[in-house]
C-alpha positions as CSV (number, residue, x, y, z in Angstrom):
1,M,-4.8,24.8,-30.0
2,T,-7.2,25.5,-27.2
3,V,-6.2,27.0,-23.9
4,V,-6.3,23.8,-22.1
5,E,-3.7,22.2,-24.4
6,R,-1.3,24.9,-24.0
7,R,-1.5,25.1,-20.3
8,E,1.8,24.4,-18.6
9,I,1.9,23.3,-15.1
10,A,5.3,23.4,-12.9
11,L,6.5,20.2,-11.4
12,V,6.2,21.6,-7.9
13,D,2.5,22.3,-8.6
14,L,2.0,18.8,-9.8
15,L,3.6,17.1,-6.9
16,D,1.4,19.4,-4.6
17,R,-1.7,18.2,-6.4
18,L,-0.6,14.6,-6.3
19,L,0.3,14.6,-2.8
20,A,-2.8,16.5,-1.6
21,G,-5.1,13.9,-3.2
22,G,-2.7,10.7,-3.1
23,V,-1.4,8.6,-5.7
24,V,-1.4,4.8,-6.1
25,I,1.3,3.1,-8.1
26,T,1.0,-0.5,-9.2
27,G,3.1,-2.8,-11.6
28,D,4.3,-6.1,-12.3
29,I,7.8,-7.2,-13.6
30,T,8.2,-10.9,-14.7
31,L,11.7,-12.2,-15.8
32,R,11.0,-15.3,-18.2
33,I,13.2,-17.4,-20.1
34,A,12.0,-20.0,-22.6
35,D,8.4,-19.7,-21.1
36,V,9.8,-20.2,-17.6
37,D,9.0,-17.5,-15.0
38,L,12.2,-17.0,-13.2
39,V,11.6,-13.7,-11.1
40,R,8.3,-12.1,-10.5
41,I,8.1,-8.7,-8.7
42,D,4.9,-7.0,-7.8
43,L,4.6,-3.2,-6.8
44,N,1.9,-1.7,-5.0
45,A,2.7,1.8,-3.5
46,L,0.5,4.5,-2.0
47,I,1.9,8.0,-1.7
48,S,0.1,10.6,0.1
49,S,0.9,13.5,2.4
50,V,0.5,13.0,6.1
51,N,-0.3,15.7,8.8
52,A,-2.6,16.4,11.9
53,Q,-5.8,16.6,9.7
54,V,-4.9,13.5,7.7
55,P,-3.1,11.2,10.0
56,S,-1.3,8.1,8.9
57,P,-3.2,5.0,8.0
58,F,-0.7,2.9,9.9
59,E,-0.6,2.2,13.7
60,P,2.6,3.3,15.4
61,L,4.8,0.3,16.0
62,V,5.8,1.6,19.5
63,P,3.1,3.5,21.7
64,S,3.7,7.1,22.3
65,R,4.2,8.3,25.9
66,K,0.6,9.4,26.0
67,E,-0.6,6.0,25.6
68,L,1.5,4.4,28.2
69,P,-0.3,3.9,31.5
């Protein structure tokens, strides 16, 4: 075994690395009986940390007091 194969990473460190760079989760689930699709579920999720240097990609639904005239 090489050093890389034996390297252990704590769960907290793994989550920190994923949130720092972001992670995208995608998937499809289809419930089918006798070749008839009954239910189809599509999943698309973006998980990332948000702070002052990396703002949210979504516009606020309600304007903040700073934005009001």
